[in-house]
C-alpha positions as protocol buffer text, in pm:
chain_id: "A"
residue {
  index: 1
  type: UNK
  ca { x: 9095 y: 8685 z: 8228 }
}
residue {
  index: 2
  type: UNK
  ca { x: 9093 y: 8371 z: 8391 }
}
residue {
  index: 3
  type: UNK
  ca { x: 9439 y: 8391 z: 8510 }
}
residue {
  index: 4
  type: UNK
  ca { x: 9356 y: 8754 z: 8622 }
}
residue {
  index: 5
  type: UNK
  ca { x: 9027 y: 8634 z: 8831 }
}
residue {
  index: 6
  type: UNK
  ca { x: 9270 y: 8377 z: 8981 }
}
residue {
  index: 7
  type: UNK
  ca { x: 9511 y: 8608 z: 9104 }
}
residue {
  index: 8
  type: UNK
  ca { x: 9270 y: 8828 z: 9255 }
}
residue {
  index: 9
  type: UNK
  ca { x: 9130 y: 8522 z: 9439 }
}
residue {
  index: 10
  type: UNK
  ca { x: 9519 y: 8486 z: 9572 }
}
residue {
  index: 11
  type: UNK
  ca { x: 9536 y: 8803 z: 9690 }
}
residue {
  index: 12
  type: UNK
  ca { x: 9214 y: 8812 z: 9858 }
}
residue {
  index: 13
  type: UNK
  ca { x: 9321 y: 8458 z: 10023 }
}
residue {
  index: 14
  type: UNK
  ca { x: 9660 y: 8609 z: 10128 }
}
residue {
  index: 15
  type: UNK
  ca { x: 9489 y: 8898 z: 10256 }
}
residue {
  index: 16
  type: UNK
  ca { x: 9249 y: 8680 z: 10486 }
}
residue {
  index: 17
  type: UNK
  ca { x: 9540 y: 8468 z: 10634 }
}
residue {
  index: 18
  type: UNK
  ca { x: 9738 y: 8740 z: 10714 }
}
residue {
  index: 19
  type: UNK
  ca { x: 9571 y: 8828 z: 11028 }
}
residue {
  index: 20
  type: UNK
  ca { x: 9432 y: 9171 z: 10879 }
}
residue {
  index: 21
  type: UNK
  ca { x: 9075 y: 9287 z: 10881 }
}
residue {
  index: 22
  type: UNK
  ca { x: 8896 y: 9422 z: 10572 }
}
residue {
  index: 23
  type: UNK
  ca { x: 8766 y: 9757 z: 10676 }
}
residue {
  index: 24
  type: UNK
  ca { x: 8954 y: 9771 z: 10948 }
}
residue {
  index: 25
  type: UNK
  ca { x: 9340 y: 9733 z: 10836 }
}
residue {
  index: 26
  type: UNK
  ca { x: 9299 y: 9721 z: 10455 }
}
residue {
  index: 27
  type: UNK
  ca { x: 9061 y: 9844 z: 10202 }
}
residue {
  index: 28
  type: UNK
  ca { x: 9011 y: 9716 z: 9871 }
}
residue {
  index: 29
  type: UNK
  ca { x: 8962 y: 9848 z: 9517 }
}
residue {
  index: 30
  type: UNK
  ca { x: 8964 y: 10224 z: 9663 }
}
residue {
  index: 31
  type: UNK
  ca { x: 9041 y: 10542 z: 9487 }
}
residue {
  index: 32
  type: UNK
  ca { x: 9240 y: 10858 z: 9557 }
}
residue {
  index: 33
  type: UNK
  ca { x: 9350 y: 11202 z: 9377 }
}
residue {
  index: 34
  type: UNK
  ca { x: 9712 y: 11265 z: 9286 }
}
residue {
  index: 35
  type: UNK
  ca { x: 9871 y: 11612 z: 9349 }
}
residue {
  index: 36
  type: UNK
  ca { x: 9724 y: 11717 z: 8978 }
}
residue {
  index: 37
  type: UNK
  ca { x: 9371 y: 11624 z: 9065 }
}
residue {
  index: 38
  type: UNK
  ca { x: 9353 y: 11297 z: 8838 }
}
residue {
  index: 39
  type: UNK
  ca { x: 9177 y: 10987 z: 9020 }
}
residue {
  index: 40
  type: UNK
  ca { x: 9389 y: 10658 z: 9099 }
}
residue {
  index: 41
  type: UNK
  ca { x: 9232 y: 10328 z: 9159 }
}
residue {
  index: 42
  type: UNK
  ca { x: 9440 y: 10131 z: 9437 }
}
residue {
  index: 43
  type: UNK
  ca { x: 9363 y: 9783 z: 9424 }
}
residue {
  index: 44
  type: UNK
  ca { x: 9438 y: 9726 z: 9808 }
}
residue {
  index: 45
  type: UNK
  ca { x: 9562 y: 9998 z: 10078 }
}
residue {
  index: 46
  type: UNK
  ca { x: 9724 y: 9881 z: 10396 }
}
residue {
  index: 47
  type: UNK
  ca { x: 9660 y: 10071 z: 10683 }
}
residue {
  index: 48
  type: UNK
  ca { x: 9943 y: 10143 z: 10920 }
}
residue {
  index: 49
  type: UNK
  ca { x: 9976 y: 10254 z: 11239 }
}
residue {
  index: 50
  type: UNK
  ca { x: 10065 y: 10640 z: 11270 }
}
residue {
  index: 51
  type: UNK
  ca { x: 9822 y: 10714 z: 10959 }
}
residue {
  index: 52
  type: UNK
  ca { x: 10046 y: 10559 z: 10737 }
}
residue {
  index: 53
  type: UNK
  ca { x: 9975 y: 10296 z: 10452 }
}
residue {
  index: 54
  type: UNK
  ca { x: 10127 y: 10061 z: 10197 }
}
residue {
  index: 55
  type: UNK
  ca { x: 9979 y: 10033 z: 9843 }
}
residue {
  index: 56
  type: UNK
  ca { x: 9947 y: 9699 z: 9641 }
}
residue {
  index: 57
  type: UNK
  ca { x: 9873 y: 9695 z: 9283 }
}
residue {
  index: 58
  type: UNK
  ca { x: 9778 y: 9347 z: 9151 }
}
residue {
  index: 59
  type: UNK
  ca { x: 9683 y: 9446 z: 8767 }
}
residue {
  index: 60
  type: UNK
  ca { x: 10034 y: 9298 z: 8568 }
}
residue {
  index: 61
  type: UNK
  ca { x: 9899 y: 9134 z: 8297 }
}
residue {
  index: 62
  type: UNK
  ca { x: 10061 y: 8761 z: 8257 }
}
residue {
  index: 63
  type: UNK
  ca { x: 9923 y: 8695 z: 7949 }
}
residue {
  index: 64
  type: UNK
  ca { x: 10262 y: 8655 z: 7770 }
}
residue {
  index: 65
  type: UNK
  ca { x: 10387 y: 8395 z: 8048 }
}
residue {
  index: 66
  type: UNK
  ca { x: 10085 y: 8224 z: 7983 }
}
residue {
  index: 67
  type: UNK
  ca { x: 10157 y: 8224 z: 7606 }
}
residue {
  index: 68
  type: UNK
  ca { x: 10524 y: 8118 z: 7693 }
}
residue {
  index: 69
  type: UNK
  ca { x: 10436 y: 7826 z: 7922 }
}
residue {
  index: 70
  type: UNK
  ca { x: 10172 y: 7687 z: 7678 }
}
residue {
  index: 71
  type: UNK
  ca { x: 10420 y: 7743 z: 7345 }
}
residue {
  index: 72
  type: UNK
  ca { x: 10554 y: 7387 z: 7194 }
}
residue {
  index: 73
  type: UNK
  ca { x: 10786 y: 7584 z: 6990 }
}
residue {
  index: 74
  type: UNK
  ca { x: 11126 y: 7698 z: 7145 }
}
residue {
  index: 75
  type: UNK
  ca { x: 11174 y: 8018 z: 6880 }
}
residue {
  index: 76
  type: UNK
  ca { x: 10795 y: 8127 z: 7009 }
}
residue {
  index: 77
  type: UNK
  ca { x: 10875 y: 8057 z: 7358 }
}
residue {
  index: 78
  type: UNK
  ca { x: 11167 y: 8269 z: 7359 }
}
residue {
  index: 79
  type: UNK
  ca { x: 10977 y: 8549 z: 7208 }
}
residue {
  index: 80
  type: UNK
  ca { x: 10692 y: 8536 z: 7464 }
}
residue {
  index: 81
  type: UNK
  ca { x: 10945 y: 8520 z: 7747 }
}
residue {
  index: 82
  type: UNK
  ca { x: 11100 y: 8841 z: 7619 }
}
residue {
  index: 83
  type: UNK
  ca { x: 10748 y: 9004 z: 7606 }
}
residue {
  index: 84
  type: UNK
  ca { x: 10663 y: 8884 z: 7954 }
}
residue {
  index: 85
  type: UNK
  ca { x: 10953 y: 9061 z: 8090 }
}
residue {
  index: 86
  type: UNK
  ca { x: 10913 y: 9369 z: 7887 }
}
residue {
  index: 87
  type: UNK
  ca { x: 10517 y: 9370 z: 7994 }
}
residue {
  index: 88
  type: UNK
  ca { x: 10669 y: 9330 z: 8406 }
}
residue {
  index: 89
  type: UNK
  ca { x: 10904 y: 9613 z: 8268 }
}
residue {
  index: 90
  type: UNK
  ca { x: 10657 y: 9816 z: 8162 }
}
residue {
  index: 91
  type: UNK
  ca { x: 10394 y: 9765 z: 8433 }
}
residue {
  index: 92
  type: UNK
  ca { x: 10642 y: 9876 z: 8696 }
}
residue {
  index: 93
  type: UNK
  ca { x: 10784 y: 10164 z: 8495 }
}
residue {
  index: 94
  type: UNK
  ca { x: 10409 y: 10297 z: 8510 }
}
residue {
  index: 95
  type: UNK
  ca { x: 10352 y: 10270 z: 8868 }
}
residue {
  index: 96
  type: UNK
  ca { x: 10693 y: 10428 z: 8923 }
}
residue {
  index: 97
  type: UNK
  ca { x: 10546 y: 10751 z: 8727 }
}
residue {
  index: 98
  type: UNK
  ca { x: 10202 y: 10733 z: 8879 }
}
residue {
  index: 99
  type: UNK
  ca { x: 10378 y: 10828 z: 9237 }
}
residue {
  index: 100
  type: UNK
  ca { x: 10120 y: 10682 z: 9452 }
}
residue {
  index: 101
  type: UNK
  ca { x: 10264 y: 10829 z: 9774 }
}
residue {
  index: 102
  type: UNK
  ca { x: 10128 y: 11187 z: 9664 }
}
residue {
  index: 103
  type: UNK
  ca { x: 9789 y: 11098 z: 9629 }
}
residue {
  index: 104
  type: UNK
  ca { x: 9560 y: 11283 z: 9855 }
}
residue {
  index: 105
  type: UNK
  ca { x: 9425 y: 11059 z: 10136 }
}
residue {
  index: 106
  type: UNK
  ca { x: 9690 y: 10863 z: 10169 }
}
residue {
  index: 107
  type: UNK
  ca { x: 10038 y: 10850 z: 10311 }
}
residue {
  index: 108
  type: UNK
  ca { x: 10208 y: 10602 z: 10179 }
}
residue {
  index: 109
  type: UNK
  ca { x: 10603 y: 10520 z: 10189 }
}
residue {
  index: 110
  type: UNK
  ca { x: 10820 y: 10597 z: 9903 }
}
residue {
  index: 111
  type: UNK
  ca { x: 10722 y: 10263 z: 9753 }
}
residue {
  index: 112
  type: UNK
  ca { x: 10463 y: 10031 z: 9588 }
}
residue {
  index: 113
  type: UNK
  ca { x: 10421 y: 9658 z: 9622 }
}
residue {
  index: 114
  type: UNK
  ca { x: 10351 y: 9515 z: 9264 }
}
residue {
  index: 115
  type: UNK
  ca { x: 10204 y: 9175 z: 9314 }
}
residue {
  index: 116
  type: UNK
  ca { x: 10301 y: 8901 z: 9069 }
}
residue {
  index: 117
  type: UNK
  ca { x: 10061 y: 8618 z: 9205 }
}
residue {
  index: 118
  type: UNK
  ca { x: 10233 y: 8348 z: 9016 }
}
residue {
  index: 119
  type: UNK
  ca { x: 10599 y: 8273 z: 9178 }
}
residue {
  index: 120
  type: UNK
  ca { x: 10716 y: 8101 z: 8865 }
}
residue {
  index: 121
  type: UNK
  ca { x: 10609 y: 8399 z: 8650 }
}
residue {
  index: 122
  type: UNK
  ca { x: 10821 y: 8636 z: 8876 }
}
residue {
  index: 123
  type: UNK
  ca { x: 11119 y: 8378 z: 8891 }
}
residue {
  index: 124
  type: UNK
  ca { x: 11147 y: 8304 z: 8520 }
}
residue {
  index: 125
  type: UNK
  ca { x: 11136 y: 8699 z: 8447 }
}
residue {
  index: 126
  type: UNK
  ca { x: 11417 y: 8776 z: 8701 }
}
residue {
  index: 127
  type: UNK
  ca { x: 11590 y: 8463 z: 8565 }
}
residue {
  index: 128
  type: UNK
  ca { x: 11570 y: 8605 z: 8212 }
}
residue {
  index: 129
  type: UNK
  ca { x: 11670 y: 8962 z: 8343 }
}
residue {
  index: 130
  type: UNK
  ca { x: 11838 y: 8951 z: 8700 }
}
residue {
  index: 131
  type: UNK
  ca { x: 11852 y: 9325 z: 8731 }
}
residue {
  index: 132
  type: UNK
  ca { x: 11496 y: 9355 z: 8705 }
}
residue {
  index: 133
  type: UNK
  ca { x: 11414 y: 9388 z: 9076 }
}
residue {
  index: 134
  type: UNK
  ca { x: 11644 y: 9651 z: 9110 }
}
residue {
  index: 135
  type: UNK
  ca { x: 11566 y: 9824 z: 8843 }
}
residue {
  index: 136
  type: UNK
  ca { x: 11184 y: 9819 z: 8984 }
}
residue {
  index: 137
  type: UNK
  ca { x: 11309 y: 9938 z: 9303 }
}
residue {
  index: 138
  type: UNK
  ca { x: 11495 y: 10215 z: 9173 }
}
residue {
  index: 139
  type: UNK
  ca { x: 11137 y: 10352 z: 9045 }
}
residue {
  index: 140
  type: UNK
  ca { x: 11017 y: 10296 z: 9426 }
}
residue {
  index: 141
  type: UNK
  ca { x: 10825 y: 9988 z: 9326 }
}
residue {
  index: 142
  type: UNK
  ca { x: 10910 y: 9621 z: 9488 }
}
residue {
  index: 143
  type: UNK
  ca { x: 10801 y: 9334 z: 9313 }
}
residue {
  index: 144
  type: UNK
  ca { x: 10621 y: 9042 z: 9545 }
}
residue {
  index: 145
  type: UNK
  ca { x: 10486 y: 8713 z: 9503 }
}
residue {
  index: 146
  type: UNK
  ca { x: 10259 y: 8514 z: 9737 }
}
residue {
  index: 147
  type: UNK
  ca { x: 10525 y: 8403 z: 9995 }
}
residue {
  index: 148
  type: UNK
  ca { x: 10694 y: 8735 z: 9996 }
}
residue {
  index: 149
  type: UNK
  ca { x: 10354 y: 8902 z: 10016 }
}
residue {
  index: 150
  type: UNK
  ca { x: 10227 y: 8693 z: 10315 }
}
residue {
  index: 151
  type: UNK
  ca { x: 10526 y: 8750 z: 10506 }
}
residue {
  index: 152
  type: UNK
  ca { x: 10533 y: 9132 z: 10462 }
}
residue {
  index: 153
  type: UNK
  ca { x: 10125 y: 9123 z: 10569 }
}
residue {
  index: 154
  type: UNK
  ca { x: 10193 y: 8928 z: 10880 }
}
residue {
  index: 155
  type: UNK
  ca { x: 10459 y: 9188 z: 10976 }
}
residue {
  index: 156
  type: UNK
  ca { x: 10216 y: 9450 z: 10925 }
}
residue {
  index: 157
  type: UNK
  ca { x: 9968 y: 9265 z: 11148 }
}
residue {
  index: 158
  type: UNK
  ca { x: 10237 y: 9180 z: 11428 }
}
residue {
  index: 159
  type: UNK
  ca { x: 10296 y: 9588 z: 11420 }
}
residue {
  index: 160
  type: UNK
  ca { x: 9943 y: 9615 z: 11463 }
}
residue {
  index: 161
  type: UNK
  ca { x: 9911 y: 9394 z: 11748 }
}
residue {
  index: 162
  type: UNK
  ca { x: 10224 y: 9628 z: 11903 }
}
residue {
  index: 163
  type: UNK
  ca { x: 10025 y: 9907 z: 11861 }
}
residue {
  index: 164
  type: UNK
  ca { x: 9736 y: 9799 z: 12011 }
}
residue {
  index: 165
  type: UNK
  ca { x: 9925 y: 9656 z: 12319 }
}
residue {
  index: 166
  type: UNK
  ca { x: 10093 y: 9994 z: 12339 }
}
residue {
  index: 167
  type: UNK
  ca { x: 9777 y: 10209 z: 12353 }
}
residue {
  index: 168
  type: UNK
  ca { x: 9589 y: 9957 z: 12603 }
}
residue {
  index: 169
  type: UNK
  ca { x: 9916 y: 9998 z: 12801 }
}
residue {
  index: 170
  type: UNK
  ca { x: 9892 y: 10385 z: 12764 }
}
residue {
  index: 171
  type: UNK
  ca { x: 9510 y: 10348 z: 12834 }
}
residue {
  index: 172
  type: UNK
  ca { x: 9555 y: 10140 z: 13162 }
}
residue {
  index: 173
  type: UNK
  ca { x: 9835 y: 10398 z: 13296 }
}
residue {
  index: 174
  type: UNK
  ca { x: 9529 y: 10688 z: 13224 }
}
residue {
  index: 175
  type: UNK
  ca { x: 9255 y: 10492 z: 13410 }
}
residue {
  index: 176
  type: UNK
  ca { x: 9525 y: 10385 z: 13681 }
}
residue {
  index: 177
  type: UNK
  ca { x: 9620 y: 10739 z: 13748 }
}
residue {
  index: 178
  type: UNK
  ca { x: 9269 y: 10832 z: 13717 }
}
residue {
  index: 179
  type: UNK
  ca { x: 9182 y: 10584 z: 14002 }
}
residue {
  index: 180
  type: UNK
  ca { x: 9477 y: 10698 z: 14187 }
}
residue {
  index: 181
  type: UNK
  ca { x: 9367 y: 11039 z: 14208 }
}
residue {
  index: 182
  type: UNK
  ca { x: 8997 y: 10905 z: 14331 }
}
residue {
  index: 183
  type: UNK
  ca { x: 9176 y: 10681 z: 14605 }
}
residue {
  index: 184
  type: UNK
  ca { x: 9378 y: 11021 z: 14702 }
}
residue {
  index: 185
  type: UNK
  ca { x: 9060 y: 11200 z: 14728 }
}
residue {
  index: 186
  type: UNK
  ca { x: 8863 y: 10952 z: 14903 }
}
residue {
  index: 187
  type: UNK
  ca { x: 9133 y: 10906 z: 15181 }
}
residue {
  index: 188
  type: UNK
  ca { x: 9125 y: 11289 z: 15230 }
}
residue {
  index: 189
  type: UNK
  ca { x: 8773 y: 11295 z: 15245 }
}
residue {
  index: 190
  type: UNK
  ca { x: 8797 y: 10975 z: 15550 }
}
residue {
  index: 191
  type: UNK
  ca { x: 9075 y: 11197 z: 15711 }
}
residue {
  index: 192
  type: UNK
  ca { x: 8813 y: 11478 z: 15735 }
}
residue {
  index: 193
  type: UNK
  ca { x: 8543 y: 11294 z: 15853 }
}
residue {
  index: 194
  type: UNK
  ca { x: 8770 y: 11158 z: 16119 }
}
residue {
  index: 195
  type: UNK
  ca { x: 8872 y: 11497 z: 16227 }
}
residue {
  index: 196
  type: UNK
  ca { x: 8511 y: 11589 z: 16219 }
}
residue {
  index: 197
  type: UNK
  ca { x: 8443 y: 11286 z: 16451 }
}
residue {
  index: 198
  type: UNK
  ca { x: 8714 y: 11377 z: 16711 }
}
residue {
  index: 199
  type: UNK
  ca { x: 8619 y: 11724 z: 16722 }
}
residue {
  index: 200
  type: UNK
  ca { x: 8243 y: 11605 z: 16770 }
}
residue {
  index: 201
  type: UNK
  ca { x: 8349 y: 11367 z: 17039 }
}
residue {
  index: 202
  type: UNK
  ca { x: 8546 y: 11647 z: 17210 }
}
residue {
  index: 203
  type: UNK
  ca { x: 8246 y: 11845 z: 17215 }
}
residue {
  index: 204
  type: UNK
  ca { x: 8050 y: 11560 z: 17334 }
}
residue {
  index: 205
  type: UNK
  ca { x: 8252 y: 11514 z: 17601 }
}
residue {
  index: 206
  type: UNK
  ca { x: 8246 y: 11896 z: 17737 }
}
residue {
  index: 207
  type: UNK
  ca { x: 7880 y: 11881 z: 17694 }
}
residue {
  index: 208
  type: UNK
  ca { x: 7876 y: 11563 z: 17891 }
}
residue {
  index: 209
  type: UNK
  ca { x: 8072 y: 11712 z: 18203 }
}
residue {
  index: 210
  type: UNK
  ca { x: 7853 y: 12027 z: 18201 }
}
residue {
  index: 211
  type: UNK
  ca { x: 7556 y: 11769 z: 18234 }
}
residue {
  index: 212
  type: UNK
  ca { x: 7650 y: 11553 z: 18469 }
}
residue {
  index: 213
  type: UNK
  ca { x: 8002 y: 11437 z: 18505 }
}
residue {
  index: 214
  type: UNK
  ca { x: 8196 y: 11772 z: 18599 }
}
residue {
  index: 215
  type: UNK
  ca { x: 8228 y: 11961 z: 18895 }
}
residue {
  index: 216
  type: UNK
  ca { x: 7925 y: 12205 z: 18942 }
}
residue {
  index: 217
  type: UNK
  ca { x: 7735 y: 11979 z: 18672 }
}
residue {
  index: 218
  type: UNK
  ca { x: 7376 y: 12063 z: 18599 }
}
């Protein structure tokens, strides 16, 4: 239980350090229904531009790993290590079967990020079963640790910055276009005023001639 809480705290710290903002770029402990109407509880949903999402699962149990680390008996350590590998394998098989990408309300890529909060737990499992990562990937699950998760989330943060810059550029271009149209209309109005003034001046000259400057004036 303590180890699980520590993992959740680590996940929150990584999310905070990634540059993403809670409620704007990601959601914690949200839910969605799959195609059969079953409720799915999602630890983290990362929002991406164009209404895309990443799903992070952090529910993997590290109890067997903790027993492996704390055991002094080599036979028991081997058993706990095998149980740890089986626990990871069972978890990513379950994630692959849930098909989060078919859940209503989220549009995800074809994989789920399975977060292992202790890097040593990940490496000892992969060291015991070198094909574990590939096996998970075949089920559309990517095993991630603290360092790889942080790098992934910072990439997402960079994507958001680029998207915001593009959005701002489009807004600036749109406003610039509207401003140009206003200037064109304003210049047209000034030209109309100038033409009207010229015409008024000509009428004034003709009237002035009739009054006292021209031949036969009043």
